[in-house]
Backbone atoms as SQL, in Angstrom:
CREATE TABLE atoms (id INTEGER PRIMARY KEY, chain TEXT, resi INTEGER, resn TEXT, atom TEXT, x REAL, y REAL, z REAL);
INSERT INTO atoms VALUES
  (1, 'A', 1, 'MET', 'N', -1.777, 3.931, 13.620),
  (2, 'A', 1, 'MET', 'CA', -1.206, 2.940, 15.037),
  (3, 'A', 1, 'MET', 'C', -0.095, 3.305, 16.179),
  (4, 'A', 2, 'ASN', 'N', -0.160, 3.352, 16.965),
  (5, 'A', 2, 'ASN', 'CA', 1.116, 3.578, 17.681),
  (6, 'A', 2, 'ASN', 'C', 1.372, 2.270, 18.992),
  (7, 'A', 3, 'GLY', 'N', 2.294, 2.532, 18.665),
  (8, 'A', 3, 'GLY', 'CA', 3.186, 0.919, 19.845),
  (9, 'A', 3, 'GLY', 'C', 3.140, 1.737, 21.364),
  (10, 'A', 4, 'THR', 'N', 3.612, 0.708, 22.026),
  (11, 'A', 4, 'THR', 'CA', 3.547, 1.014, 23.671),
  (12, 'A', 4, 'THR', 'C', 5.081, 2.002, 23.666),
  (13, 'A', 5, 'SER', 'N', 5.904, 1.940, 22.919),
  (14, 'A', 5, 'SER', 'CA', 6.798, 2.902, 22.696),
  (15, 'A', 5, 'SER', 'C', 7.067, 3.522, 21.161),
  (16, 'A', 6, 'TRP', 'N', 7.641, 4.349, 21.111),
  (17, 'A', 6, 'TRP', 'CA', 7.818, 4.983, 19.833),
  (18, 'A', 6, 'TRP', 'C', 9.113, 4.906, 19.161),
  (19, 'A', 7, 'PRO', 'N', 9.574, 4.671, 17.990),
  (20, 'A', 7, 'PRO', 'CA', 8.720, 3.775, 16.942),
  (21, 'A', 7, 'PRO', 'C', 8.659, 2.593, 17.442),
  (22, 'A', 8, 'PRO', 'N', 7.519, 2.073, 16.857),
  (23, 'A', 8, 'PRO', 'CA', 6.942, 1.655, 15.274),
  (24, 'A', 8, 'PRO', 'C', 5.635, 2.691, 15.705),
  (25, 'A', 9, 'GLU', 'N', 5.217, 3.307, 14.399),
  (26, 'A', 9, 'GLU', 'CA', 3.661, 4.003, 14.025),
  (27, 'A', 9, 'GLU', 'C', 3.527, 3.930, 12.660),
  (28, 'A', 10, 'ILE', 'N', 2.076, 3.686, 12.549),
  (29, 'A', 10, 'ILE', 'CA', 1.780, 3.390, 10.947),
  (30, 'A', 10, 'ILE', 'C', 0.894, 4.276, 10.928),
  (31, 'A', 11, 'ASP', 'N', 0.358, 4.850, 9.761),
  (32, 'A', 11, 'ASP', 'CA', -0.055, 6.275, 9.680),
  (33, 'A', 11, 'ASP', 'C', -1.047, 5.890, 8.655),
  (34, 'A', 12, 'VAL', 'N', -2.161, 5.102, 8.878),
  (35, 'A', 12, 'VAL', 'CA', -2.627, 4.686, 7.312),
  (36, 'A', 12, 'VAL', 'C', -3.093, 5.783, 6.490),
  (37, 'A', 13, 'PHE', 'N', -3.686, 7.051, 6.824),
  (38, 'A', 13, 'PHE', 'CA', -4.010, 8.463, 6.329),
  (39, 'A', 13, 'PHE', 'C', -3.408, 9.497, 7.316),
  (40, 'A', 14, 'GLU', 'N', -2.877, 10.354, 6.616),
  (41, 'A', 14, 'GLU', 'CA', -2.253, 11.529, 7.315),
  (42, 'A', 14, 'GLU', 'C', -2.733, 12.660, 6.174),
  (43, 'A', 15, 'ILE', 'N', -3.516, 13.143, 6.302),
  (44, 'A', 15, 'ILE', 'CA', -3.664, 14.724, 5.581),
  (45, 'A', 15, 'ILE', 'C', -3.008, 15.892, 5.797),
  (46, 'A', 16, 'ASP', 'N', -2.323, 16.447, 4.975),
  (47, 'A', 16, 'ASP', 'CA', -1.318, 17.922, 5.566),
  (48, 'A', 16, 'ASP', 'C', -2.070, 18.726, 5.864),
  (49, 'A', 17, 'GLY', 'N', -3.537, 19.298, 5.273),
  (50, 'A', 17, 'GLY', 'CA', -3.895, 20.391, 5.166),
  (51, 'A', 17, 'GLY', 'C', -3.561, 21.450, 4.431),
  (52, 'A', 18, 'ARG', 'N', -3.174, 20.799, 3.134),
  (53, 'A', 18, 'ARG', 'CA', -2.767, 21.860, 1.875),
  (54, 'A', 18, 'ARG', 'C', -4.063, 22.391, 1.934),
  (55, 'A', 19, 'PRO', 'N', -4.615, 23.757, 0.841),
  (56, 'A', 19, 'PRO', 'CA', -5.752, 23.993, 0.950),
  (57, 'A', 19, 'PRO', 'C', -6.643, 23.044, -0.231),
  (58, 'A', 20, 'ASP', 'N', -6.045, 22.346, -1.212),
  (59, 'A', 20, 'ASP', 'CA', -6.696, 21.638, -1.781),
  (60, 'A', 20, 'ASP', 'C', -7.024, 20.389, -1.124),
  (61, 'A', 21, 'GLN', 'N', -6.723, 19.918, 0.090),
  (62, 'A', 21, 'GLN', 'CA', -6.769, 18.827, 0.826),
  (63, 'A', 21, 'GLN', 'C', -6.701, 17.623, -0.102),
  (64, 'A', 22, 'SER', 'N', -5.856, 17.289, -1.087),
  (65, 'A', 22, 'SER', 'CA', -6.259, 16.178, -2.208),
  (66, 'A', 22, 'SER', 'C', -5.125, 14.991, -1.720),
  (67, 'A', 23, 'ASP', 'N', -4.085, 15.094, -0.880),
  (68, 'A', 23, 'ASP', 'CA', -2.695, 14.424, -0.659),
  (69, 'A', 23, 'ASP', 'C', -2.984, 13.698, 0.713),
  (70, 'A', 24, 'GLN', 'N', -3.438, 12.246, 0.480),
  (71, 'A', 24, 'GLN', 'CA', -3.329, 11.236, 1.320),
  (72, 'A', 24, 'GLN', 'C', -2.083, 10.663, 1.473),
  (73, 'A', 25, 'LYS', 'N', -1.560, 11.251, 2.529),
  (74, 'A', 25, 'LYS', 'CA', -0.336, 10.361, 2.871),
  (75, 'A', 25, 'LYS', 'C', 0.051, 9.212, 3.760),
  (76, 'A', 26, 'ILE', 'N', 0.940, 8.240, 3.360),
  (77, 'A', 26, 'ILE', 'CA', 0.747, 7.021, 4.152),
  (78, 'A', 26, 'ILE', 'C', 2.180, 7.065, 4.933),
  (79, 'A', 27, 'ASN', 'N', 2.443, 6.637, 6.052),
  (80, 'A', 27, 'ASN', 'CA', 3.716, 6.480, 6.504),
  (81, 'A', 27, 'ASN', 'C', 4.141, 5.361, 7.499),
  (82, 'A', 28, 'LEU', 'N', 4.861, 4.995, 7.713),
  (83, 'A', 28, 'LEU', 'CA', 5.589, 3.879, 8.665),
  (84, 'A', 28, 'LEU', 'C', 6.975, 4.261, 9.162),
  (85, 'A', 29, 'HIS', 'N', 6.570, 4.922, 10.331),
  (86, 'A', 29, 'HIS', 'CA', 8.010, 5.579, 11.375),
  (87, 'A', 29, 'HIS', 'C', 8.571, 3.981, 11.921),
  (88, 'A', 30, 'TYR', 'N', 9.488, 3.944, 11.937),
  (89, 'A', 30, 'TYR', 'CA', 10.366, 2.462, 12.443),
  (90, 'A', 30, 'TYR', 'C', 11.840, 2.781, 12.885),
  (91, 'A', 31, 'GLY', 'N', 12.146, 2.094, 13.727),
  (92, 'A', 31, 'GLY', 'CA', 13.935, 2.106, 13.912),
  (93, 'A', 31, 'GLY', 'C', 14.363, 3.405, 14.434),
  (94, 'A', 32, 'VAL', 'N', 15.849, 3.674, 14.695),
  (95, 'A', 32, 'VAL', 'CA', 16.385, 4.356, 14.896),
  (96, 'A', 32, 'VAL', 'C', 17.709, 4.223, 14.136),
  (97, 'A', 33, 'ASN', 'N', 18.346, 5.570, 13.336),
  (98, 'A', 33, 'ASN', 'CA', 19.376, 5.423, 12.327),
  (99, 'A', 33, 'ASN', 'C', 20.420, 6.278, 13.166),
  (100, 'A', 34, 'GLU', 'N', 21.467, 6.269, 12.438),
  (101, 'A', 34, 'GLU', 'CA', 22.497, 6.917, 12.959),
  (102, 'A', 34, 'GLU', 'C', 22.590, 8.299, 13.601),
  (103, 'A', 35, 'ASN', 'N', 21.700, 8.897, 13.078),
  (104, 'A', 35, 'ASN', 'CA', 21.609, 10.353, 13.430),
  (105, 'A', 35, 'ASN', 'C', 20.258, 10.511, 14.721),
  (106, 'A', 36, 'SER', 'N', 19.742, 9.244, 15.355),
  (107, 'A', 36, 'SER', 'CA', 18.878, 9.440, 16.131),
  (108, 'A', 36, 'SER', 'C', 17.556, 9.633, 15.915),
  (109, 'A', 37, 'LYS', 'N', 17.609, 9.655, 14.474),
  (110, 'A', 37, 'LYS', 'CA', 16.069, 9.689, 13.876),
  (111, 'A', 37, 'LYS', 'C', 15.832, 8.991, 13.491),
  (112, 'A', 38, 'HIS', 'N', 14.337, 8.248, 13.219),
  (113, 'A', 38, 'HIS', 'CA', 13.814, 7.447, 12.818),
  (114, 'A', 38, 'HIS', 'C', 13.809, 7.411, 11.392),
  (115, 'A', 39, 'PRO', 'N', 13.809, 6.045, 10.754),
  (116, 'A', 39, 'PRO', 'CA', 13.514, 6.285, 9.136),
  (117, 'A', 39, 'PRO', 'C', 11.882, 6.168, 9.085),
  (118, 'A', 40, 'SER', 'N', 11.504, 6.489, 7.905),
  (119, 'A', 40, 'SER', 'CA', 9.993, 6.277, 7.625),
  (120, 'A', 40, 'SER', 'C', 10.082, 6.220, 6.178),
  (121, 'A', 41, 'LEU', 'N', 9.102, 5.308, 5.850),
  (122, 'A', 41, 'LEU', 'CA', 8.531, 4.714, 4.448),
  (123, 'A', 41, 'LEU', 'C', 7.247, 5.086, 4.561),
  (124, 'A', 42, 'GLY', 'N', 7.059, 5.606, 2.959),
  (125, 'A', 42, 'GLY', 'CA', 5.657, 6.201, 2.893),
  (126, 'A', 42, 'GLY', 'C', 5.199, 6.007, 1.151),
  (127, 'A', 43, 'SER', 'N', 4.006, 6.731, 1.157),
  (128, 'A', 43, 'SER', 'CA', 3.267, 6.958, -0.417),
  (129, 'A', 43, 'SER', 'C', 2.761, 8.243, 0.025),
  (130, 'A', 44, 'TRP', 'N', 2.349, 8.604, -1.072),
  (131, 'A', 44, 'TRP', 'CA', 0.830, 9.706, -0.877),
  (132, 'A', 44, 'TRP', 'C', 0.373, 9.286, -2.460),
  (133, 'A', 45, 'ASP', 'N', -0.932, 9.856, -2.454),
  (134, 'A', 45, 'ASP', 'CA', -1.658, 9.625, -3.886),
  (135, 'A', 45, 'ASP', 'C', -2.450, 10.930, -3.587),
  (136, 'A', 46, 'GLY', 'N', -2.391, 11.802, -4.953),
  (137, 'A', 46, 'GLY', 'CA', -3.337, 12.855, -5.215),
  (138, 'A', 46, 'GLY', 'C', -4.349, 12.708, -5.180),
  (139, 'A', 47, 'ASN', 'N', -4.675, 11.563, -5.746),
  (140, 'A', 47, 'ASN', 'CA', -6.028, 11.696, -6.482),
  (141, 'A', 47, 'ASN', 'C', -6.697, 10.392, -5.392),
  (142, 'A', 48, 'ALA', 'N', -6.562, 10.327, -4.109),
  (143, 'A', 48, 'ALA', 'CA', -7.061, 9.370, -3.233),
  (144, 'A', 48, 'ALA', 'C', -8.094, 9.765, -2.353),
  (145, 'A', 49, 'LEU', 'N', -8.091, 11.153, -2.230),
  (146, 'A', 49, 'LEU', 'CA', -8.889, 11.355, -1.189),
  (147, 'A', 49, 'LEU', 'C', -10.138, 12.569, -2.142),
  (148, 'A', 50, 'ARG', 'N', -11.644, 11.971, -1.875),
  (149, 'A', 50, 'ARG', 'CA', -12.326, 12.943, -2.319),
  (150, 'A', 50, 'ARG', 'C', -13.101, 13.568, -0.864),
  (151, 'A', 51, 'VAL', 'N', -12.814, 15.042, -0.942),
  (152, 'A', 51, 'VAL', 'CA', -13.244, 16.004, -0.045),
  (153, 'A', 51, 'VAL', 'C', -14.877, 15.928, 0.196),
  (154, 'A', 52, 'GLY', 'N', -15.375, 15.987, 1.482),
  (155, 'A', 52, 'GLY', 'CA', -16.557, 16.004, 1.262),
  (156, 'A', 52, 'GLY', 'C', -17.888, 14.264, 1.113),
  (157, 'A', 53, 'GLU', 'N', -16.846, 13.436, 0.877),
  (158, 'A', 53, 'GLU', 'CA', -17.458, 12.129, 0.431),
  (159, 'A', 53, 'GLU', 'C', -16.972, 10.738, 1.503),
  (160, 'A', 54, 'TRP', 'N', -17.825, 9.710, 1.669),
  (161, 'A', 54, 'TRP', 'CA', -17.422, 8.868, 2.440),
  (162, 'A', 54, 'TRP', 'C', -16.326, 8.034, 1.659),
  (163, 'A', 55, 'GLN', 'N', -15.242, 7.503, 2.588),
  (164, 'A', 55, 'GLN', 'CA', -14.259, 6.727, 2.119),
  (165, 'A', 55, 'GLN', 'C', -13.719, 5.614, 3.046),
  (166, 'A', 56, 'GLU', 'N', -13.166, 4.412, 2.737),
  (167, 'A', 56, 'GLU', 'CA', -12.937, 3.366, 3.014),
  (168, 'A', 56, 'GLU', 'C', -11.336, 3.306, 2.990),
  (169, 'A', 57, 'PHE', 'N', -10.742, 3.189, 4.315),
  (170, 'A', 57, 'PHE', 'CA', -9.208, 3.242, 4.351),
  (171, 'A', 57, 'PHE', 'C', -9.044, 1.934, 4.980),
  (172, 'A', 58, 'VAL', 'N', -7.896, 1.199, 4.581),
  (173, 'A', 58, 'VAL', 'CA', -7.828, -0.297, 5.178),
  (174, 'A', 58, 'VAL', 'C', -6.243, -0.373, 5.009),
  (175, 'A', 59, 'LEU', 'N', -5.945, -0.752, 6.332),
  (176, 'A', 59, 'LEU', 'CA', -4.898, -1.369, 6.766),
  (177, 'A', 59, 'LEU', 'C', -5.116, -2.718, 6.842),
  (178, 'A', 60, 'ASP', 'N', -4.405, -3.718, 5.778),
  (179, 'A', 60, 'ASP', 'CA', -4.036, -5.054, 5.868),
  (180, 'A', 60, 'ASP', 'C', -2.642, -5.555, 5.976),
  (181, 'A', 61, 'TRP', 'N', -2.479, -5.975, 7.577),
  (182, 'A', 61, 'TRP', 'CA', -0.911, -6.479, 7.962),
  (183, 'A', 61, 'TRP', 'C', -0.928, -7.724, 8.349),
  (184, 'A', 62, 'THR', 'N', -0.045, -8.213, 7.808),
  (185, 'A', 62, 'THR', 'CA', 0.338, -9.894, 8.058),
  (186, 'A', 62, 'THR', 'C', 1.581, -10.101, 8.581),
  (187, 'A', 63, 'PRO', 'N', 1.902, -11.069, 8.831),
  (188, 'A', 63, 'PRO', 'CA', 3.730, -10.957, 9.454),
  (189, 'A', 63, 'PRO', 'C', 4.705, -10.579, 8.180),
  (190, 'A', 64, 'ASP', 'N', 4.015, -10.713, 6.840),
  (191, 'A', 64, 'ASP', 'CA', 4.854, -10.842, 5.472),
  (192, 'A', 64, 'ASP', 'C', 4.694, -9.580, 5.008),
  (193, 'A', 65, 'ARG', 'N', 3.558, -8.841, 5.291),
  (194, 'A', 65, 'ARG', 'CA', 3.431, -7.681, 4.531),
  (195, 'A', 65, 'ARG', 'C', 2.594, -6.438, 5.324),
  (196, 'A', 66, 'ILE', 'N', 2.868, -5.262, 4.965),
  (197, 'A', 66, 'ILE', 'CA', 1.796, -4.490, 5.443),
  (198, 'A', 66, 'ILE', 'C', 1.501, -3.587, 4.118),
  (199, 'A', 67, 'LYS', 'N', 0.042, -3.608, 3.888),
  (200, 'A', 67, 'LYS', 'CA', -0.616, -3.073, 2.891),
  (201, 'A', 67, 'LYS', 'C', -1.919, -2.086, 3.049),
  (202, 'A', 68, 'MET', 'N', -1.803, -1.033, 2.361),
  (203, 'A', 68, 'MET', 'CA', -3.024, 0.085, 2.816),
  (204, 'A', 68, 'MET', 'C', -3.887, 0.361, 1.297),
  (205, 'A', 69, 'ILE', 'N', -4.981, 0.285, 1.844),
  (206, 'A', 69, 'ILE', 'CA', -5.859, 0.276, 0.477),
  (207, 'A', 69, 'ILE', 'C', -6.794, 1.464, 0.799),
  (208, 'A', 70, 'THR', 'N', -7.240, 2.319, -0.305),
  (209, 'A', 70, 'THR', 'CA', -8.236, 3.202, -0.374),
  (210, 'A', 70, 'THR', 'C', -9.513, 2.823, -0.994),
  (211, 'A', 71, 'ASP', 'N', -10.390, 3.052, -0.714),
  (212, 'A', 71, 'ASP', 'CA', -11.641, 2.438, -1.762),
  (213, 'A', 71, 'ASP', 'C', -11.187, 1.380, -2.818),
  (214, 'A', 72, 'GLY', 'N', -10.638, 0.303, -2.218),
  (215, 'A', 72, 'GLY', 'CA', -10.175, -1.146, -3.089),
  (216, 'A', 72, 'GLY', 'C', -9.128, -0.749, -3.855),
  (217, 'A', 73, 'ILE', 'N', -8.391, 0.458, -3.832),
  (218, 'A', 73, 'ILE', 'CA', -6.785, 0.490, -4.674),
  (219, 'A', 73, 'ILE', 'C', -5.909, 0.606, -3.879),
  (220, 'A', 74, 'THR', 'N', -5.221, -0.483, -3.667),
  (221, 'A', 74, 'THR', 'CA', -3.757, -0.273, -3.474),
  (222, 'A', 74, 'THR', 'C', -2.837, 0.384, -3.143),
  (223, 'A', 75, 'ILE', 'N', -2.462, 1.777, -2.068),
  (224, 'A', 75, 'ILE', 'CA', -1.778, 2.929, -2.316),
  (225, 'A', 75, 'ILE', 'C', -0.740, 2.623, -1.892),
  (226, 'A', 76, 'PHE', 'N', -0.261, 1.734, -0.945),
  (227, 'A', 76, 'PHE', 'CA', 0.881, 1.271, -0.874),
  (228, 'A', 76, 'PHE', 'C', 1.238, 0.050, -0.197),
  (229, 'A', 77, 'ARG', 'N', 2.266, -0.894, -0.294),
  (230, 'A', 77, 'ARG', 'CA', 2.637, -2.151, 0.162),
  (231, 'A', 77, 'ARG', 'C', 3.911, -2.325, 0.065),
  (232, 'A', 78, 'LEU', 'N', 4.618, -2.823, 1.389),
  (233, 'A', 78, 'LEU', 'CA', 5.736, -3.207, 1.826),
  (234, 'A', 78, 'LEU', 'C', 6.012, -5.016, 2.273),
  (235, 'A', 79, 'SER', 'N', 7.026, -5.294, 1.913),
  (236, 'A', 79, 'SER', 'CA', 7.113, -6.621, 2.026),
  (237, 'A', 79, 'SER', 'C', 8.728, -6.703, 2.570),
  (238, 'A', 80, 'ASN', 'N', 9.246, -5.945, 3.064),
  (239, 'A', 80, 'ASN', 'CA', 11.011, -6.279, 3.519),
  (240, 'A', 80, 'ASN', 'C', 10.882, -6.584, 4.755),
  (241, 'A', 81, 'LYS', 'N', 11.526, -7.478, 5.114),
  (242, 'A', 81, 'LYS', 'CA', 11.488, -8.252, 6.139),
  (243, 'A', 81, 'LYS', 'C', 12.566, -7.681, 7.166),
  (244, 'A', 82, 'LYS', 'N', 13.383, -6.633, 7.216),
  (245, 'A', 82, 'LYS', 'CA', 14.183, -5.809, 8.157),
  (246, 'A', 82, 'LYS', 'C', 13.255, -4.719, 8.425),
  (247, 'A', 83, 'THR', 'N', 12.408, -4.151, 7.720),
  (248, 'A', 83, 'THR', 'CA', 11.658, -3.057, 8.376),
  (249, 'A', 83, 'THR', 'C', 10.280, -3.809, 9.045),
  (250, 'A', 84, 'LEU', 'N', 9.541, -4.971, 8.524),
  (251, 'A', 84, 'LEU', 'CA', 8.621, -5.397, 8.617),
  (252, 'A', 84, 'LEU', 'C', 9.303, -5.860, 10.385),
  (253, 'A', 85, 'LYS', 'N', 10.273, -6.369, 10.557),
  (254, 'A', 85, 'LYS', 'CA', 10.398, -6.793, 12.095),
  (255, 'A', 85, 'LYS', 'C', 9.991, -5.765, 13.363),
  (256, 'A', 86, 'TRP', 'N', 10.197, -4.574, 12.812),
  (257, 'A', 86, 'TRP', 'CA', 10.056, -3.396, 13.665),
  (258, 'A', 86, 'TRP', 'C', 8.201, -3.334, 14.332),
  (259, 'A', 87, 'TYR', 'N', 7.304, -4.263, 13.190),
  (260, 'A', 87, 'TYR', 'CA', 6.140, -4.307, 13.657),
  (261, 'A', 87, 'TYR', 'C', 5.798, -5.352, 13.904),
  (262, 'A', 88, 'ASN', 'N', 6.283, -6.195, 13.881),
  (263, 'A', 88, 'ASN', 'CA', 6.156, -7.872, 14.157),
  (264, 'A', 88, 'ASN', 'C', 6.759, -8.310, 15.696),
  (265, 'A', 89, 'ALA', 'N', 7.075, -7.625, 15.917),
  (266, 'A', 89, 'ALA', 'CA', 8.156, -7.927, 17.107),
  (267, 'A', 89, 'ALA', 'C', 7.379, -7.871, 18.367),
  (268, 'A', 90, 'ASP', 'N', 7.357, -9.000, 19.332),
  (269, 'A', 90, 'ASP', 'CA', 6.569, -9.290, 20.444),
  (270, 'A', 90, 'ASP', 'C', 6.186, -8.168, 21.298),
  (271, 'A', 91, 'ASN', 'N', 7.281, -6.905, 21.672),
  (272, 'A', 91, 'ASN', 'CA', 6.910, -5.840, 22.073),
  (273, 'A', 91, 'ASN', 'C', 6.815, -5.095, 21.475),
  (274, 'A', 92, 'ALA', 'N', 6.167, -4.934, 20.316),
  (275, 'A', 92, 'ALA', 'CA', 5.192, -3.703, 19.360),
  (276, 'A', 92, 'ALA', 'C', 3.861, -3.897, 19.630),
  (277, 'A', 93, 'GLN', 'N', 3.942, -3.935, 20.570),
  (278, 'A', 93, 'GLN', 'CA', 2.127, -3.964, 20.620),
  (279, 'A', 93, 'GLN', 'C', 1.335, -2.495, 20.234),
  (280, 'A', 94, 'MET', 'N', 0.611, -2.906, 19.216),
  (281, 'A', 94, 'MET', 'CA', 0.082, -1.534, 18.417),
  (282, 'A', 94, 'MET', 'C', -1.325, -1.010, 18.890),
  (283, 'A', 95, 'TRP', 'N', -1.803, 0.208, 19.069),
  (284, 'A', 95, 'TRP', 'CA', -3.080, 0.211, 19.166),
  (285, 'A', 95, 'TRP', 'C', -3.554, 1.610, 18.254),
  (286, 'A', 96, 'ILE', 'N', -4.945, 1.607, 18.132),
  (287, 'A', 96, 'ILE', 'CA', -5.556, 2.410, 16.966),
  (288, 'A', 96, 'ILE', 'C', -5.741, 3.667, 17.745),
  (289, 'A', 97, 'LEU', 'N', -5.636, 4.553, 17.129),
  (290, 'A', 97, 'LEU', 'CA', -5.627, 5.765, 17.647),
  (291, 'A', 97, 'LEU', 'C', -6.047, 6.425, 16.303),
  (292, 'A', 98, 'ILE', 'N', -7.417, 7.465, 16.883),
  (293, 'A', 98, 'ILE', 'CA', -8.005, 8.269, 15.972),
  (294, 'A', 98, 'ILE', 'C', -8.086, 9.435, 16.405),
  (295, 'A', 99, 'TYR', 'N', -7.074, 10.554, 15.328),
  (296, 'A', 99, 'TYR', 'CA', -7.262, 11.963, 15.993),
  (297, 'A', 99, 'TYR', 'C', -7.038, 12.984, 14.740),
  (298, 'A', 100, 'GLN', 'N', -7.557, 14.189, 15.296),
  (299, 'A', 100, 'GLN', 'CA', -7.128, 15.037, 14.254),
  (300, 'A', 100, 'GLN', 'C', -6.181, 15.998, 14.868),
  (301, 'A', 101, 'SER', 'N', -5.168, 16.630, 14.430),
  (302, 'A', 101, 'SER', 'CA', -4.647, 17.598, 14.384),
  (303, 'A', 101, 'SER', 'C', -3.934, 18.661, 13.368),
  (304, 'A', 102, 'VAL', 'N', -3.651, 19.438, 13.569),
  (305, 'A', 102, 'VAL', 'CA', -3.107, 20.644, 12.565),
  (306, 'A', 102, 'VAL', 'C', -1.692, 20.849, 12.987),
  (307, 'A', 103, 'ILE', 'N', -0.450, 20.349, 12.169),
  (308, 'A', 103, 'ILE', 'CA', 0.828, 20.293, 12.127),
  (309, 'A', 103, 'ILE', 'C', 1.452, 21.671, 11.680),
  (310, 'A', 104, 'GLY', 'N', 1.601, 21.725, 10.483),
  (311, 'A', 104, 'GLY', 'CA', 1.887, 22.897, 9.992),
  (312, 'A', 104, 'GLY', 'C', 3.377, 22.508, 9.851),
  (313, 'A', 105, 'ASP', 'N', 3.833, 21.790, 9.658),
  (314, 'A', 105, 'ASP', 'CA', 5.720, 21.851, 9.461),
  (315, 'A', 105, 'ASP', 'C', 6.316, 21.704, 8.138),
  (316, 'A', 106, 'GLU', 'N', 5.188, 21.898, 7.100),
  (317, 'A', 106, 'GLU', 'CA', 5.923, 21.967, 5.996),
  (318, 'A', 106, 'GLU', 'C', 4.983, 23.532, 5.135),
  (319, 'A', 107, 'VAL', 'N', 5.674, 23.965, 4.087),
  (320, 'A', 107, 'VAL', 'CA', 5.769, 25.023, 3.465),
  (321, 'A', 107, 'VAL', 'C', 4.156, 24.669, 3.186),
  (322, 'A', 108, 'GLY', 'N', 3.411, 25.759, 3.159),
  (323, 'A', 108, 'GLY', 'CA', 2.112, 25.777, 2.480),
  (324, 'A', 108, 'GLY', 'C', 0.858, 24.935, 3.235),
  (325, 'A', 109, 'GLU', 'N', 1.529, 24.250, 4.551),
  (326, 'A', 109, 'GLU', 'CA', 0.535, 23.986, 5.323),
  (327, 'A', 109, 'GLU', 'C', -0.068, 25.118, 6.196),
  (328, 'A', 110, 'PRO', 'N', -1.168, 24.826, 6.775),
  (329, 'A', 110, 'PRO', 'CA', -1.918, 25.696, 7.821),
  (330, 'A', 110, 'PRO', 'C', -1.129, 25.334, 9.445),
  (331, 'A', 111, 'ASN', 'N', -1.597, 26.978, 9.685),
  (332, 'A', 111, 'ASN', 'CA', -0.792, 27.275, 11.328),
  (333, 'A', 111, 'ASN', 'C', -2.030, 27.111, 12.027),
  (334, 'A', 112, 'ALA', 'N', -1.879, 27.232, 13.420),
  (335, 'A', 112, 'ALA', 'CA', -3.096, 27.281, 14.437),
  (336, 'A', 112, 'ALA', 'C', -4.083, 28.199, 14.557),
  (337, 'A', 113, 'ASP', 'N', -3.754, 29.116, 13.343),
  (338, 'A', 113, 'ASP', 'CA', -4.711, 30.512, 13.737),
  (339, 'A', 113, 'ASP', 'C', -5.935, 30.652, 12.780),
  (340, 'A', 114, 'GLY', 'N', -7.091, 30.127, 13.450),
  (341, 'A', 114, 'GLY', 'CA', -8.419, 30.370, 12.635),
  (342, 'A', 114, 'GLY', 'C', -8.631, 28.975, 11.662),
  (343, 'A', 115, 'VAL', 'N', -8.073, 27.903, 12.298),
  (344, 'A', 115, 'VAL', 'CA', -8.072, 26.640, 11.166),
  (345, 'A', 115, 'VAL', 'C', -9.450, 25.902, 12.155),
  (346, 'A', 116, 'ILE', 'N', -10.293, 25.520, 11.104),
  (347, 'A', 116, 'ILE', 'CA', -11.730, 24.877, 11.553),
  (348, 'A', 116, 'ILE', 'C', -11.608, 23.499, 10.452),
  (349, 'A', 117, 'SER', 'N', -11.538, 22.233, 11.375),
  (350, 'A', 117, 'SER', 'CA', -11.624, 21.467, 10.391),
  (351, 'A', 117, 'SER', 'C', -12.196, 20.333, 11.081),
  (352, 'A', 118, 'SER', 'N', -12.851, 19.167, 10.226),
  (353, 'A', 118, 'SER', 'CA', -13.377, 18.279, 11.109),
  (354, 'A', 118, 'SER', 'C', -13.461, 17.016, 10.088),
  (355, 'A', 119, 'PHE', 'N', -13.533, 15.751, 10.914),
  (356, 'A', 119, 'PHE', 'CA', -14.070, 14.395, 9.893),
  (357, 'A', 119, 'PHE', 'C', -14.699, 13.816, 10.393),
  (358, 'A', 120, 'ASP', 'N', -15.513, 12.968, 10.068),
  (359, 'A', 120, 'ASP', 'CA', -16.510, 11.956, 10.280),
  (360, 'A', 120, 'ASP', 'C', -16.063, 10.441, 10.551),
  (361, 'A', 121, 'ILE', 'N', -16.441, 9.605, 11.230),
  (362, 'A', 121, 'ILE', 'CA', -15.941, 8.269, 11.279),
  (363, 'A', 121, 'ILE', 'C', -17.213, 7.475, 11.703),
  (364, 'A', 122, 'ASP', 'N', -17.672, 6.924, 10.427),
  (365, 'A', 122, 'ASP', 'CA', -18.789, 5.972, 10.529),
  (366, 'A', 122, 'ASP', 'C', -18.393, 4.768, 11.404),
  (367, 'A', 123, 'TYR', 'N', -17.462, 4.054, 11.161),
  (368, 'A', 123, 'TYR', 'CA', -17.081, 2.453, 11.705),
  (369, 'A', 123, 'TYR', 'C', -15.526, 2.530, 11.717),
  (370, 'A', 124, 'VAL', 'N', -15.026, 1.597, 12.724),
  (371, 'A', 124, 'VAL', 'CA', -13.691, 0.793, 12.813),
  (372, 'A', 124, 'VAL', 'C', -13.965, -0.479, 12.962),
  (373, 'A', 125, 'ARG', 'N', -13.471, -1.396, 11.810),
  (374, 'A', 125, 'ARG', 'CA', -13.345, -2.940, 12.363),
  (375, 'A', 125, 'ARG', 'C', -12.170, -3.364, 12.417),
  (376, 'A', 126, 'VAL', 'N', -11.981, -3.988, 13.336),
  (377, 'A', 126, 'VAL', 'CA', -10.630, -4.731, 13.595),
  (378, 'A', 126, 'VAL', 'C', -10.876, -6.207, 13.474),
  (379, 'A', 127, 'TYR', 'N', -10.038, -7.108, 12.668),
  (380, 'A', 127, 'TYR', 'CA', -9.921, -8.493, 12.472),
  (381, 'A', 127, 'TYR', 'C', -8.982, -9.050, 13.013),
  (382, 'A', 128, 'LYS', 'N', -8.937, -10.344, 13.562),
  (383, 'A', 128, 'LYS', 'CA', -7.597, -10.917, 13.728),
  (384, 'A', 128, 'LYS', 'C', -7.782, -12.597, 13.386),
  (385, 'A', 129, 'SER', 'N', -7.003, -12.696, 12.430),
  (386, 'A', 129, 'SER', 'CA', -6.603, -13.787, 12.047),
  (387, 'A', 129, 'SER', 'C', -6.237, -15.086, 12.478),
  (388, 'A', 130, 'GLU', 'N', -6.591, -16.221, 12.789),
  (389, 'A', 130, 'GLU', 'CA', -5.608, -16.922, 13.958),
  (390, 'A', 130, 'GLU', 'C', -4.993, -17.961, 12.835);
């Protein structure tokens, strides 16, 4: 999810393209630190992805926490109010963005030469509780 300005950003899953395709990265990008870079929080789970199978990814976001779940297992949870303020601010309008790209910015990741990749999305469901 991206906001009208960046940061904030929520990556429910970010697959880094390593040959075994086993890492599910979860990232929260927010704020600006002293080096004009954004801080990030996240997690990864080397067992969360099952290549070639349908999976369910959930972002459960309330004013008090952000929780990410893969196939019913909580992979990441944040309840720090200082960080949550970036996501709960009135001007932090967020929208769902689903896309696929090849970044290749870490050792062992692919570059753009001959990369073929795809993923299928069955549905996206959004709920807002009142």
